[in-house]
N, C-alpha and C positions, 0 to 999 in steps of 0.2 A: 838440659837438652834443647837444641836449637829448634824453634818453631817459627816457620815463616811461610809466606806464600810460595807456591811452586814456581821456580824460575823456568823460563822457557828453554826448550831445547835439551832438556836433561831426561835421560832414561826413556820412559814410555811416551814422553811428549812427541817422539817420532811417530807414535801410533796415531797422532792427531789427524794425519792425512787419511786414515781409514775410518770407517763408520764406528762411532762409539758403541752402537748396538752389536756390531760384529765382534768387537774386542771384548765386550762384556759377556757375550756368548762363550767365547773361548775361556775367559776367566771363570765363568760359572761352572763349566765342565771340570775345571781344575779344582773346584771346591766339592763338586758332587762325587767325583770318583774316589777320593780318599775316604770319605764317610761311608759311601756304599761298600767299600772294600772291608770296612770294619764289621758292619752289621750283617753283610752277606756271608762272611766267613764264620761268624758266631753260630748261625743257624746250621752250618754244615759240620760242626765239630763231632756230633755223634756218628754221622756217616763216615767221616774221615777216620775216626778212631776204629770203627769196624773194618773198613777197607784196608787200612794200613797196619792192623793188628797192634794198636797202641792203646795205652791207658788214658784215662781222662786227664790226669796230671801232665802227661806227655803232649797230648794234642792241644792243651792250653797254650803251649809255647807257639802255636800257629798264630794266636792272637797277640801274645805277649811280645814276640819278636817284632811284629809290625809296629806296635805301640811304642816299644822301646826305641826303635830306630827314629820314629818321628820325634819323640820327646827329647832325645839326646842331641839331635842334629838341627832342629828347626831354627834355633837362634843363630847357629853358625852359618847355615845356608842363606838365611836372611841377610846376614852381614856380607857374605860372599856375593850375593846378588847386587848389593849396593856398590860393590867394587868392580865387578866384571860386567854388569848389565843384567837387570832383572829379566828382561825378555829372553836373553840368551840362556840364562840358567833355568828359566821356566821351561823352555823347550827341551833342554837336557833332562830336566826332572820328569817331564811327561814321557819322554822316550824311555828313560830308565824304568819308570812305573809300568809302562806298557809291556816292555820286554820281560820284566820280572813277573808280571801277571801271567804272561804266556808260560813262563817257566813253572809257575805254581801249578797251572793246569796240566803240565806234562811231567811233573815231579814223580819219579818212580818209588820214592821212599820218604819217610817222615823227615829225616835229616835234611834232604835237599829241599823239601817243601818249606821247612822252617827257614832255611838259608834264603830261599827265593822270597819268602815273606819279609825277611829283614831288608833285602834289596828293594822290594816294593815299598817299604816304609821310607827308604832313602828318597825315592822319587816323590812319595806323598809329602814328605817334609818340604821339598822344594815347591811343590804345587800349592800347599796350604799357605806357606809364608809369603810367596811371591805374588800369588793371585790377589790377596788382600792389599799387599803393598803397592800394587799397580793401580788401584782404584783412583787415587788422587791425581794421577797423571792422565786418566782417561775421561773423567767426567768433571764438570765445573763444581766448585765448592758447594754451591747451593743444592746440588743433587747428590752429594756424598752419602747422605743418609739412605736415600733410595737404593743406591748401588750396594751399600753395605747390607741393607735388608735383602736385596736379591741374592747376594752371596750366602747370607745366613739361610735363606730359603732353600737354596740348592744343597747346602750341607744337610739341612733337615730332611729334604726329599730323599737324599741318599740313605740317611739313617732309617727313614720310614719304609723305603722301598726294599731295603735289603732282606728282611725276614720273609716277606711274601714272595719276592722274586726268587730268593735262594731256595725256599721250600719247593716252589714249582719246578725249578731247574733240576734240583736233586731228585725229585719224584719222577721226572721225565727222563733225564739223561745221566744222572749220577753226580757225585760231588765235584768232579773235575769241571763240570759245566759252569759252576759258580765263578770260576776264574776265566775260563775261555770266553764266556759271554761278555765279559768286561773288556776284552781285548779290542773289539771293533770300536767301542766308545773311546778307548784310549787313542786309537789311530785317528779317529775323527778330531779329538781334542788336539792331537799333535799337528794334524793338517791345518786346523784353524789358527794354531799358535805359531806355526813355522815362520811366517813372515816377520815375527817379532825377534827372530834370532839375530837380526841385524842391529838390534838395540845396542847402544853403546853403554859404557860404564855410567852409573847413575850419579856420578859426581862426588863419590866418597873421597875424603882427603887422605884416607889411609893408603899407604903405598905398599904395605906388606900385610898378608893375612896372619892373624894371631893363631898359629897352630897350637902352641902350648896352652893358651887360654881355652881354645876350643876343646882340646882333649880333656883338660881338667873339668870343664863344665859338663862335658858328655859323661865322664866318669861319675861326677857328683849326681847328675840327674838320673843316670842309669841305676846307681845304687839306691837312690830314693824311690824310684819307680819299682824296682824289685822288692824293696821293703814293703811297699804298699800292696804287692800281690801275694805275699806270704800269708797263708791262711791263718796261722796262729802266731801270737806275739811270743817270741822266745829269743834264744841266743842269736839265731840267724838274722832276725829282724833288727835286734840291737846292733849287731855287727854292721849290717848294711847302713843303718842310720848313722853309725859312727863314721863309716867311710864317707857318707854324704856330708856330714858335718865337717870332717877334716878337709874334704875336697872343696867345700865352699870357702873355708878359710884360706886355703892355698890359692884358690881362684882369685879371691879378693886381693891377696898380697901380690900375685902375679900381675893382675890388671893395673895395679897402682905403679908398677915399675916398667912395663914394656912401653915402647915408643908408640905403637899402634895397637891399642887394646881391642879385643873383640867387643867388650862392653865397658863403656866409661861409667863407672859406678856413680859419678856425679849426675848422670841422667836421671837417677831415681830421686834426685832432689826436686825434679819437676813435679809439683803436686798433682797435676792432671794425670801424668803418666803413672805415678806411684799409686794414687788412689784408684785409678782405673784398673790397673793390673791386679791390685789386692782384691778389689770388689769382684772382678771377673773370676778370680780363683775361688772366692767364698761362694758366689752364686752357682758356679759350676759344681762345686762339691755338694751344695744343697740339692741341685737338680738331680744329682745322681741318686738321691733318696727315692725318687719316683721310680727309678729303674731297678734299684736293689730291694727296697722294701715293698714296692707295689705288688710284684708277683706273689710274694708270700701272703700279703694281706688279702689279695683277691682270692687266692686259692684256699688259704688256711682259715681266714676269718669270715669270708663271704661265701666260700664253698663253690667257686667257679671251676669249671674244667679247663684243661690246657688251652683249647681253642679259644674259649671266651676270655681267658687271661691275656692271651696274645692280642686279641682284638682290642681289649681295653687299653693295654699298655701302648699299642701302636697309635692310640688317639693323641698321645703327647707329641711325638714327632710330626704327626699329620697336622695338628693345630699350629705347630711352629712353622711348618712349610706354608700354610695358608696365611699366616699373619706376618711373615717376615717382610715382604714388600710393602704392605700397608703400614707396618711399623716404621719402616725407613722413610716413607713419605710423611708420616706424622712427625717424625724427628726433624725432617727438613722444615716443616711448617712451624713447630713450636720450640725447636731448639733441643740440642742433645742433652744438656744438663737437666732440663725440665723432664724430659722423657726417661732419663736414667732414674730419676726419683720416682716417677710414676710407675715404672717397671718394678722397682724394688718394693714399693708400697703394695703393689698387687701380689707379688710373690709372698710377702709377709702375711697378707690377709688370707691367701689361699692355704699357706702352710698352717696358720693358726686354726683355720676351719677344719683342716684334716686332722689336727691334733686333738680336736674335741668331737669329731663326727662319730656318732654311735653306729655300730654295725647294723642296727635296725634300719638305718637310712638306705641300706642296700648299695647296689652298684652305682646308682645315680648319685648317692651321697658322696661317693669317691670320684666319679668321673667329672662332675661339674667343677669342683675345686681344682682338679687336675687340668681341665681345659683353661681355667683362669690362670693357673700357675704357668703353664707352658706358653700361653699367649703373652703374658707379662715378661717371661724370660726372653721371648723373641724381641719384644720391645726394648728390654734392657740391652740385649746384645747389639742390636742395630744402633741404639743411641750411644752406648759405651764405646763401641768400635769407632763410631764417627767422632766422638769427643777426643779420642786418643789420636786417631790417624789424620784428621782433616788439616791440622796445622803443622804436621811433622815435616821438617825439611827433607827435600828430595833425596839427599845423600844418606838419610837414616831410615827411610821407609821400610826397607827390607828387614833391618834389624828390629825395629819397633814392632812390625807385623809378626816377626818370629817370637818376640817376647809376649805379645798378646795371645798368640796361639798356644804358646807354652803355658801361660797362666791358666788357660782353659783346660789343657790336658792334665796339668798337675792337680787342678781342682777336681776333675773327674776321677782321677786315680785316688786322691786323698779321700774324696767322698765315698768311694766304693768301700774303702777300708774303715774309715772312722764312723760314717753313718751306719754301715752294716754292724759295727761293733756296738754302737748305741742301741740299735734295734734289738740285737741279740741279748744284750745285758738287761734292757728294760723288760723284754719278754719273760726273763727269769726261768728259761728252760735251757737245758744243755744242747738240745737239737731243735732248732726252730721248725724243721721240716715235720716234726711230730708234735709240735705244740698244740695246745687247745685253742679254739677260736678266741677265747678271752685273753690268753697269753699273747697271741699274735696281735690282737687289737691293741693291747697295752703297749707292746713294743712299737707299733706303728704310731700311736699317739705321742709317745715320748720322742721318737725320731723326728717327727715333724715339728714338735715343740722346740727341740734343739735347733732344727733347721731355721725356724722363724727367728730365733734368738741370734743366730749367726748372721742372717741377712740384715737384721736390725742393727748389728754392729757396722755392717757395710753401709747401711743407710745413714747412720750417724756420721761416718767419715765423709760421705758425699755431701751431706748438709753442711758440715764444717767447711769443706772445700768451697761450696757455693758462697758462703758468707765472706770468704777471703778473696774471691776472684770477682771481677766485673761480670755483669750479665752478658750473654751472647745470644 
């Protein structure tokens, strides 16, 4: 992969005539809205099921359709942004997201609501990929970590704000308000970003968009994502994983033969990119443990009520939101590689602590390691994103940003399935919702022990990379 200093006059460098603070505000909203739209919809599922006369399995597709659209398209839209102009496509993405959000709020039935959520995911994919890709052209290199920390903070703010804001809106105005209330924020983001629509192509050497490669990658990722959402491992899961495996082979063959591939597989020979993407996937999968296992442990092992469980779980995103910007500044000060290692070591330490913490330690014994874990995760994200993005050539920023976001999404989906399975198997009960406190605690301890082991593998890869590359 080509890594070079940003050449002048390409892509968002045209935004240099505007205030970097103003541009970062627009990009921050582009990160906040997609994450807010995930968490705010989750809290509304029971109300939507009752209002639309749907089962729980049916309303789950309100969430799945959104995540599937993001996962399958985020690499393709990143590449397309490199070709036609990141600013132009970002504006289109925000417009699509805002219109789709309005349609969600007005949807008369479940089918149209799911369709509108899928369209909303298309816009969200553009926003997530292109906002991060634009940082290198907006701020100087020595402030890249701070900017990445800010975008990570805004994403965490959206995740943390969703449940409380959604609950308040539903209680006051009904479930449609969780979508309609987002529309004005989308209009604001569109207004702030509209001047960027004059952005020219970002300098990509590709003259044609790889439609076949994009379709194959979308099918592959979609099949894998669906396999991770199936509740029990059976014939359907095996079939979907088979489709994903076959699709990945076909994608690799196709990309080696087309003149202008979506993804040059040789890019993954860049050790910084390969290790960064792999570690991002592993760490995201591990962090999902706190969201999947945490509620069961707090309720089943520690005996907390629903309100208290929600309060404790929200501490994670809240800490990420508070530490994102400081983590970015520390990354600028001490270097991205050093802070990647520091973040991973902190996550391992917190996970190991949770793997041996007795239930007698109470809520505090869970919350303190959780705070350390999420703060170190924010540090890792800011540093890893900086390490990957800061030296990427301008014509590849959208593509690499899409790959980075994809690695995180795949990690979250995989973690929800794999870490949930580890927890259930270690608990030794058929139904963890009725397990004894001792069974739930045993499952929690094993899940976090496996989490620590997985992050340890990622740390070993990062340390190996550090020995091979000169210090920065």
